[in-house]
C-alpha positions, 0 to 999 in steps of 0.5 A, a space after each residue: 151847676 149839679 143835677 139839684 141845682 138845675 132843677 131848684 133853677 128850672 124856670 118858665 121854660 121848663 114849666 112850659 116844656 112839662 105843662 106842653 108834656 101834660 096836654 099832650 099825654 094827658 092826666 095819669 091817676 083819678 081825682 085826688 083829694 090830699 085831705 081825705 088821704 093823706 097819701 093824696 088817694 088812688 084807685 084801689 079801695 083801701 085794703 083791697 088786692 090791685 086788681 091784676 093781684 086779686 085776679 092772679 089770688 082767684 086763678 090760684 096763678 102760681 107763681 112764676 120761678 123766673 120772678 123768684 129767681 130774678 129778685 134772688 140773684 139782684 139782691 144778693 148781687 145787690 147785698 155783696 156790693 154793699 157789705 161792709 167789715 164793720 157795719 150791719 147791712 140790712 135790704 129787702 131784694 124785693 123791695 128794691 127789686 120792685 120799685 125798679 121792676 115798676 120803672 122799667 115799665 117806664 124804660 126803653 131802648 139801651 135803657 130798659 137793656 141795662 136794667 134787665 141786666 142789673 135785675 136779672 130778669 133774663 128772657 122775661 119780658 114787661 107783661 110777664 114781669 108785671 103777671 109775675 109779680 101779681 102772682 107773687 104778691 097775691 101768693 103773700 095775702 094772708 100766708 100763715 095766721 102767725 105771719 103778717 106780709 104786706 108789700 105797698 106801692 105808691 106813685 107820687 107826681 105833679 097832679 095839677 100839670 101831669 106829665 106822667 104818661 097814663 098808660 104808666 100810672 094804669 101799670 102801677 094801679 093795676 098789677 102793684 096798687 099803687 097809691 096815687 100821691 101830688 109831689 105839691 106835698 112832699 117829702 112830707 106826705 111820702 114820708 108819712 105814707 112810708 110811715 104809715 106802711 112801715 108802723 112807724 119803724 121808717 119815718 123818712 125814706 126821702 133825703 133832706 133836699 133845699 126847699 121846693 126841690 120835689 115841688 120843682 116841675 123838674 121832678 116828675 114823679 116819686 116810686 115808692 115801696 115798702 113791705 112789712 113782716 111780722 111774724 112770730 117763731 114756730 117755736 119761740 125763746 124762753 125770756 127765761 133763758 136770755 143770758 148776756 154772753 160775748 160776741 166777737 166782732 171781726 176785728 176780734 174785740 168782744 162785746 156783751 150780748 143778750 144771747 137767746 137760747 133754745 134746744 129743739 129740732 131744727 134743720 141743719 146743714 154743717 158745712 163744709 167752713 160754715 153751718 146753717 140753720 132753719 128757724 121757722 115762722 108760724 106755720 112753716 112757710 116763712 123762716 129765718 136762715 143763719 148761715 155762721 161761717 167757722 171760726 177764721 172764715 172772714 164774713 166778708 169773703 164768705 158773702 162774697 163767694 156765694 151765689 143765689 143758686 148756691 144759697 138755694 142748694 145748700 138750704 135744699 141740703 138741710 136735713 131735720 136735727 135735734 140741737 142748740 141754738 144760741 141767737 143774740 137779740 138785736 135791732 138793725 137799722 140799715 140806710 143807703 142811698 143806692 144809686 153807686 151800687 146800681 152803678 157798678 151792677 150795669 144800670 149807670 144808664 139810668 142815672 143822669 146825667 146820662 142818657 138815660 130812656 125812660 119816655 114810657 114815664 113822660 115826654 121829656 127826656 128824664 133820668 132817675 136822680 135817686 133811689 133810697 132804701 131802708 130797712 129795720 129788723 128787730 129780732 127777740 124771744 117771741 120773733 122778727 119784725 122787719 120792714 123796708 122801703 125803696 123810693 126811685 125819684 125820676 127827673 127831667 134833664 135839664 140840657 140847656 145851652 148857654 146864653 153867655 160866658 163870663 171868664 173872670 181872668 182880669 182884675 174884677 169887683 165883686 161884692 156879697 150882699 143881703 138880697 132881700 134887703 139890698 144890704 151890701 156886707 161886704 165889697 172888694 176887688 180882686 187885682 191878684 189870685 195869688 
């Protein structure tokens, strides 16, 4: 029986277990009226930053370089594990990292150690991690008149019988501004929240599951994160200069692309086997850095040899120069389930049916059933719109000793029936399976 089958078949015994956990743990989150808020509500007023973020903003707390280094190293490793020779791949490292770092608050033992290693957290303690994320979020509030950056988080659980630890809920709300919603409305309400936070560019983050999957008490919680970026080029491209031009694929074939063109001053680097250019947005705090391997240099091999420190070093070497830039207009959409990639990076213990320990989220034995990520990037003459969403589904580890055993190793009777009417559609006997 698969994990999802176990969840869907969790019966009164599992419901009783979760109810007991809810009574012992208390009810996390506040009172929620889904009719008033499609997402289900939350303790932070709409549009206001989380308490820890507001405090960091007011105090002018600098961003801890350790969180930037961790997110970048993790993001590059994840990207390297996903890149394909033929498929467009686009991820949001900050979205995946922050969603998993929220879950990390509830991890313990070897599960916490594996997640720390995968997320490249180094010596960052959990309080230091949350403080660093608060300062990072604060630094992105109103960053540039021509740039919009919005990060949002949400926590979805069974509000009627809630087994999620109040301490976990409070951390998610205080440091990450989590909107609290009810899994009774999932996946529709979760997907609606993601669609709203991504300006309609991502309309589904939770994968299609059998009816009743998310409503089952065996699904403990869903943690969701979104990031939305909209930036105008510091120097826009003239649409009248956009022309159709050939774009050579990795296999040598050519397709036609709408190529934007501009001549101007840019930060540029001629590397050993590549070129790099920085295209700034707005007042220059944000930019798109593009690396173009030389003809004959495979992009996949080039990316595989990169490191986060190496990339930072190349960016530091960029120098102002005058040149011509030709960049295709494009829209890249990417969707991926991440357990396989995250397992390859070292945190397989967090996923079912391994011996995960998320006792800081809920009292019952629990594990991660899925991590989903979607990204949309749109580039045109005026600038860039990019958005990413990540969901993490936490479920109860269903472990039950069998109460019977049946081995069909001799002739038997079988029937296929309509269980609603009782009508027998097929009936047969198997005397010899060969």
